[in-house]
N, CA, C and O atoms as a DFTB+ gen file, in Angstrom:
228 C
 N C O
     1  1       4.587      13.837      58.410
     2  2       5.876      13.984      57.707
     3  2       5.855      13.458      56.300
     4  3       5.552      12.270      56.192
     5  1       6.083      14.032      55.360
     6  2       5.901      13.665      53.926
     7  2       7.622      12.873      53.607
     8  3       8.723      13.256      54.003
     9  1       7.353      11.991      52.980
    10  2       8.755      11.229      52.575
    11  2       9.572      12.102      51.366
    12  3       8.961      12.950      50.716
    13  1      10.489      11.919      51.211
    14  2      11.716      12.772      50.410
    15  2      11.511      12.157      49.121
    16  3      10.911      11.084      49.067
    17  1      11.962      12.739      48.037
    18  2      12.041      12.081      46.906
    19  2      12.997      10.807      46.858
    20  3      12.637       9.771      46.298
    21  1      13.906      10.907      47.312
    22  2      14.843       9.649      47.242
    23  2      14.023       8.469      47.858
    24  3      13.954       7.407      47.240
    25  1      13.403       8.634      49.061
    26  2      12.486       7.737      49.723
    27  2      11.573       7.088      48.887
    28  3      11.441       5.865      48.846
    29  1      10.773       8.108      48.043
    30  2       9.796       7.516      47.063
    31  2      10.235       6.640      45.821
    32  3       9.656       5.707      45.265
    33  1      11.437       7.241      45.574
    34  2      12.337       6.348      44.399
    35  2      12.534       4.918      44.777
    36  3      12.380       3.966      44.012
    37  1      12.890       4.857      46.033
    38  2      13.696       3.543      46.445
    39  2      12.246       2.775      46.990
    40  3      12.262       1.546      46.919
    41  1      11.168       3.334      47.455
    42  2       9.965       2.572      47.490
    43  2       9.504       1.958      46.442
    44  3       9.045       0.816      46.478
    45  1       9.623       2.953      45.016
    46  2       8.829       2.412      43.768
    47  2       9.879       1.341      43.186
    48  3       9.438       0.533      42.368
    49  1      11.090       1.282      43.509
    50  2      12.245       0.172      42.904
    51  2      11.756      -0.950      43.626
    52  3      11.346      -1.892      42.947
    53  1      11.712      -1.050      44.949
    54  2      11.399      -2.159      45.802
    55  2      10.075      -2.611      45.438
    56  3       9.892      -3.818      45.597
    57  1       8.989      -1.852      44.932
    58  2       7.543      -2.350      44.535
    59  2       7.914      -2.994      43.109
    60  3       7.502      -4.146      42.976
    61  1       8.537      -2.518      42.148
    62  2       8.792      -2.934      41.110
    63  2       9.811      -4.482      40.969
    64  3       9.575      -5.357      40.136
    65  1      10.731      -4.523      41.794
    66  2      11.330      -5.655      42.239
    67  2      10.487      -6.762      42.659
    68  3      10.542      -7.851      42.088
    69  1       9.523      -6.470      43.866
    70  2       8.834      -7.553      44.253
    71  2       7.745      -7.931      43.451
    72  3       7.406      -9.110      43.558
    73  1       6.958      -7.045      42.483
    74  2       5.904      -7.290      41.772
    75  2       6.290      -7.802      40.486
    76  3       5.782      -8.791      39.957
    77  1       7.323      -7.001      39.943
    78  2       7.613      -7.225      38.425
    79  2       6.927      -6.375      37.663
    80  3       5.772      -6.111      37.996
    81  1       7.587      -5.685      36.312
    82  2       6.739      -4.824      35.664
    83  2       5.628      -5.419      35.007
    84  3       4.661      -4.682      34.816
    85  1       5.561      -6.639      34.609
    86  2       4.364      -7.151      33.939
    87  2       3.162      -7.292      34.543
    88  3       2.079      -7.058      34.009
    89  1       3.392      -7.793      36.008
    90  2       2.271      -7.907      36.865
    91  2       1.528      -6.439      37.157
    92  3       0.325      -6.195      37.063
    93  1       2.605      -5.539      37.539
    94  2       2.219      -4.066      37.332
    95  2       1.416      -3.292      36.531
    96  3       0.516      -2.520      36.861
    97  1       1.948      -3.655      35.151
    98  2       1.179      -3.259      34.001
    99  2      -0.316      -3.816      34.143
   100  3      -1.291      -3.065      34.119
   101  1      -0.409      -5.326      34.304
   102  2      -1.818      -5.687      34.139
   103  2      -2.788      -5.081      35.312
   104  3      -3.991      -4.836      35.224
   105  1      -1.960      -4.919      36.379
   106  2      -2.822      -4.431      37.494
   107  2      -3.184      -2.988      37.239
   108  3      -4.291      -2.535      37.530
   109  1      -2.240      -2.296      36.700
   110  2      -2.812      -0.836      36.181
   111  2      -3.751      -0.877      35.182
   112  3      -4.573       0.040      35.199
   113  1      -3.842      -1.679      34.338
   114  2      -5.022      -1.788      33.224
   115  2      -6.292      -2.348      33.760
   116  3      -7.400      -1.988      33.362
   117  1      -6.040      -3.436      34.875
   118  2      -7.277      -3.768      35.375
   119  2      -8.013      -2.732      36.273
   120  3      -9.241      -2.737      36.365
   121  1      -7.180      -1.794      36.969
   122  2      -7.663      -0.754      37.844
   123  2      -8.195       0.294      36.983
   124  3      -9.151       0.931      37.426
   125  1      -7.697       0.610      35.719
   126  2      -7.927       1.478      34.862
   127  2      -9.743       1.279      34.309
   128  3     -10.679       2.077      34.359
   129  1      -9.658      -0.130      33.808
   130  2     -10.992      -0.762      33.600
   131  2     -11.913      -0.873      34.637
   132  3     -13.094      -0.783      34.301
   133  1     -11.665      -1.046      35.820
   134  2     -12.519      -0.850      36.883
   135  2     -13.044       0.485      37.125
   136  3     -14.231       0.681      37.388
   137  1     -12.221       1.351      37.044
   138  2     -12.597       2.722      37.177
   139  2     -13.495       3.449      36.061
   140  3     -14.241       4.398      36.303
   141  1     -13.314       2.877      34.842
   142  2     -14.277       2.972      33.770
   143  2     -15.236       2.628      33.929
   144  3     -16.150       3.431      33.743
   145  1     -15.605       1.043      34.425
   146  2     -16.822       0.782      34.631
   147  2     -17.643       1.239      35.544
   148  3     -18.863       1.108      35.456
   149  1     -17.023       1.846      36.552
   150  2     -17.838       2.416      37.583
   151  2     -18.124       3.871      37.158
   152  3     -19.209       4.256      37.594
   153  1     -17.546       4.661      36.530
   154  2     -17.888       5.793      36.040
   155  2     -19.101       5.593      35.264
   156  3     -20.082       6.291      35.523
   157  1     -19.159       4.479      34.088
   158  2     -19.965       4.296      33.336
   159  2     -21.565       3.895      34.073
   160  3     -22.661       4.261      33.649
   161  1     -21.326       3.154      35.122
   162  2     -22.493       2.763      36.123
   163  2     -22.735       4.015      36.553
   164  3     -23.888       4.332      36.262
   165  1     -22.134       4.890      37.137
   166  2     -22.312       5.918      37.676
   167  2     -23.314       7.095      36.804
   168  3     -24.196       7.786      37.313
   169  1     -22.930       7.086      35.500
   170  2     -23.447       7.912      34.645
   171  2     -24.773       7.138      33.997
   172  3     -25.535       7.779      33.273
   173  1     -24.945       6.145      34.203
   174  2     -26.212       5.414      33.693
   175  2     -27.144       5.484      34.933
   176  3     -28.365       5.446      34.778
   177  1     -26.621       5.580      36.072
   178  2     -27.801       5.934      37.294
   179  2     -28.265       7.146      37.236
   180  3     -29.289       7.395      37.873
   181  1     -27.619       8.190      36.453
   182  2     -28.102       9.731      36.697
   183  2     -29.093       9.654      35.572
   184  3     -30.116      10.324      35.713
   185  1     -28.938       8.868      34.358
   186  2     -30.070       9.061      33.427
   187  2     -31.551       8.736      34.028
   188  3     -31.686       7.922      34.941
   189  1     -32.649       9.430      33.451
   190  2     -33.996       9.094      33.992
   191  2     -34.242       7.539      33.865
   192  3     -33.596       6.843      33.082
   193  1     -35.191       7.072      34.665
   194  2     -35.414       5.632      34.963
   195  2     -36.283       5.252      33.878
   196  3     -36.113       4.151      33.355
   197  1     -37.283       6.099      33.432
   198  2     -38.312       5.752      32.344
   199  2     -38.032       6.359      31.227
   200  3     -38.390       7.524      31.050
   201  1     -37.239       5.555      30.154
   202  2     -36.840       6.134      28.961
   203  2     -38.207       5.861      27.970
   204  3     -38.515       6.696      27.120
   205  1     -38.842       4.852      28.129
   206  2     -39.735       4.389      27.435
   207  2     -41.120       4.694      28.393
   208  3     -41.131       4.097      29.470
   209  1     -42.018       5.371      28.159
   210  2     -43.254       5.544      29.245
   211  2     -44.359       4.423      28.828
   212  3     -44.531       4.108      27.651
   213  1     -44.957       3.956      29.709
   214  2     -45.666       2.666      29.602
   215  2     -46.898       3.206      28.602
   216  3     -47.478       4.289      28.518
   217  1     -47.006       2.093      27.973
   218  2     -48.343       2.393      26.914
   219  2     -49.636       2.270      27.633
   220  3     -49.849       1.471      28.545
   221  1     -50.714       3.361      27.015
   222  2     -51.937       3.064      27.786
   223  2     -52.665       2.386      27.004
   224  3     -52.797       2.614      25.802
   225  1     -53.272       1.368      27.720
   226  2     -54.203       0.244      27.131
   227  2     -55.655       0.536      27.551
   228  3     -56.562      -0.219      27.200
């Protein structure tokens, strides 16, 4: 059973009252930075391991 729009708005209002807008903003920016770092790490893993072939001596 999906919550209706008024229930979602009430839930958002309660969350804002409990945590405050400043803490939610910092939480959102931290989450965004974490996702960005994760995507960067995943793309770095997709690159070939040997960028510089070993020199033959």
